[in-house]
Steps between C-alpha positions, in 0.01 A plus 500: 500500500809649666279721717292198604811303593634796700172529691500125561855521633410779741208296632701179542684384809877541476750211519648623829161478669645181638690338786879512510531124526361464148814674374736313730353174367535634145870557562525148640332352192724702270820397679386136487441520124127437547351834399341357187378167641132459400282531809131499593347685794141498624321771696215382727350536847453236767175609667196693381477845655249628757403150611317449169516224242612696193719780371490703182813511284610855420809699410572329167485821296759657732724195472488505120577873500795435732643218284470703180691794646753312717844646451766608749604859439852631548397655831359165616823318417708769668294462817542121495874547463494711816330230710677190367856410601755742352688214336192390297614443144403784260381237250209420736375857480529492123288185508238683708495792256411265217213325682142514379203261489531404134545134601231493768170313461200572721192286553233618740141485611301770320422794725173448682544122513415305812823390663559235764793397721795345319370574149748732325385853435813542287753264341822672397760329281833624367870531583557427868667831586229710336197315637657507846525880479128516416389338827443794732347741246255236378402409856450869577285550190281191543455457876343835589297523178351154559435577867318823414296335223401219735409743778290704257330183378408409857352845554305470175362161605383653829346804331326299230477595133272804530690730736745741339842466668751787489864475610600804707825369646780702339556718809518185716721294269858391566663764283438618142578166333278316746223750435517457122514121529207493741285721279581291194440157645205585722330586171605166354362328811154649460492864610328740261728804518779670693567850627860465372545715189840351416340154485254648254768662288750212494280192540158599370327453836169693512531791744241651730484776760296802607586711805654489848387672819769764447318625192186554707667654803689744277170683434343730758188594307604858432670416170345636180551277192656693209222364280203351690296457183429154359334415171234226483629152418334506159652843423149634446378794703669773699789446742401489865675623815560161662573634850172691506310197374664287772387740775141476375513121505662499844192663652276230355732216604542629855123543536451138399774377733387714792824700510560871534643651185799625704600152620678368185857632490541792257859411416409144416221622274737743329743211441225289349394787272860554389539132422168489317603795285820316411332161452129551432474158334696323773395666825583285802468609863716402798245518781676456834727805534274661761177302551346261252138552603505870590743629240651269241178339386283815474779690328551216254127475430470876439783494247385173338143627460623832360710310247202276427291805419754574226496145367807364679509201733725460802709183479552412865574573863778371726523421871836475673418458869251354745280194453518484122231235455244671723564844351471367145163346580374827651629702205328268253174537693527878482589489131179308439281739697658809342468338157129448555447842661658697214422261213862424408509121452876485419589617851395180676768300316797735547798274587627503858875453545678423826860491620688501834748218576273229364629147564359158408261492795358848437480427127289191570268715710470763225435232238217327685151485359311822568810718495446820306872545432593500130867599494771402748843661520773292662856611566715353776334158498572439134846650450664383826342151512483512883398136534820386328764749381693259272414210273830326568588409142827315438718454190673163490743324270338182363740402223853582385679354204191290430525326840228539765588681820319469832534689827455262794562712817413418859142623448287270279270789407793680339603208279474583131368296211778407255508527125352723236126452520168544326178581685143409412156568646261205494129572473180304541222461240331820623822701481558482875861502620619157620870560569826630354764250403876559466708271284841494337517699179590194292190307604202487261219728616192353673217411265134579549299188572804290594570381851805654662678393817635790705647567843322785685756707685513410866315171447647161581334320209430563134154531350347486155309769319325505162474860379236602251713797395868587534643853491873576472586772750839642401521701180810600311533881513868567430730271300866583454425854608217552250136558592301207360153653514350833608422525868130544580397849604451567869123514446510162322699349787248645746213335313694171489556518876127529564433211263764291677348571841154406375628150419604431858259290700327678791703285741828623349377857457399524864722753677492345846600135551476410131550155357858466377547464126705197401831515318641162398816357344519256214630155584826570316561826685416339834744219423774756424428681828520170691823400328678831559373520857640155575832576329559825688666812360631478143 
């Protein structure tokens, strides 16, 4: 148990991953005698990302890990003493040393939930000073994770359910933490695997990878494998010199393709043989180092057919340049003709993988009907979210000392909704999503089959709705510092995300110019908003 807690602590964000003004406010609260005032904050976003109509909630597991390990170390307190006024009372620093989250309560949308503007992703309750200090770390943990998950979900919707999506973005990510977060939450959003081994070790993300061009160009063709012999897959029969077998198959392949046997690059072939000797049950060829048609493809076929003679089956090829769609179609055609020519039926269905700065537009092209692409690797476009680099989450005080608080501001869009709230999703008889409704926590929950009057946000008038089903959205995860129920595994949250997306109507799921999903306020909450708006600042 101690080892698990230590590992959890190393993986968690640290308390000083924060903005200085959180600590200056903490000192202000402490000097005013308000450090322990009960307070409620809500974390939400104002607009759906990427011009879409939905987001996926993510980052909860990181937030829970952070809360459970939150503690200022001596070095942290010493640093704070160096940046605060020199006459700050020593008792304040002693107060900081004693802080933890044992009085903090966290409600949140489960990871993988559909999230909409204004609906809290997190509700954080506890002593005012402590929950104020949590603001920046929680925003950091939730905003990027939810953005990545949503971006990945969009890419999955474009690709469709059959294509295998791989995240290759670690080398393009915004630093190590960004890379780990992107690999983790792109998987939650619908990708199948990542190249990031640390995400596999720490988060259980499936990992995938084969070879780069450097592996191929490192071979000249003069190398002699220390042991070129390979036993049949069934371990029955004598071992065979794979390189010699490959040369025999190359002659037959080149004759069929109308190529001279000297045209395919010797070094590339030697690299393929070396890889096949290391991974005879998982041979995969990168075809475009020199020339796909004149070198990569015939070399791959010679090695694949030699392996096939021994009972092994190649598992794929990859393209990383050129017109990926057109090349994949030509490769599939050749696989079919070679399969028929040499009576190897498995060859015609060898998966074709592609990569090379694939964005939403290119992905749509690769996913169209008639595409022969099976696996798509995406890096920059998933981890950097080029269409929108930030979700813009905010963390706002909604109640202190049991009294609602509301930010008015000069910008109506930035006004907050006062009071501790509950959130519900209203559904039709067929399970379709009607709208989300926010209400004050003390109000009785909506009832299925009963008419409810609500105020859609941004509307001038109320409307009535009669839900066939009602789902509470916010679940209690941490109460007084204690975990209330086990968090779902990452794989379970991934499956829940796909289920959640399947419930969206096509109009809301549409990625360009979608219909906006409605979020509404209860009559009582709307009345409180109107009253506080008319009264002005409290």
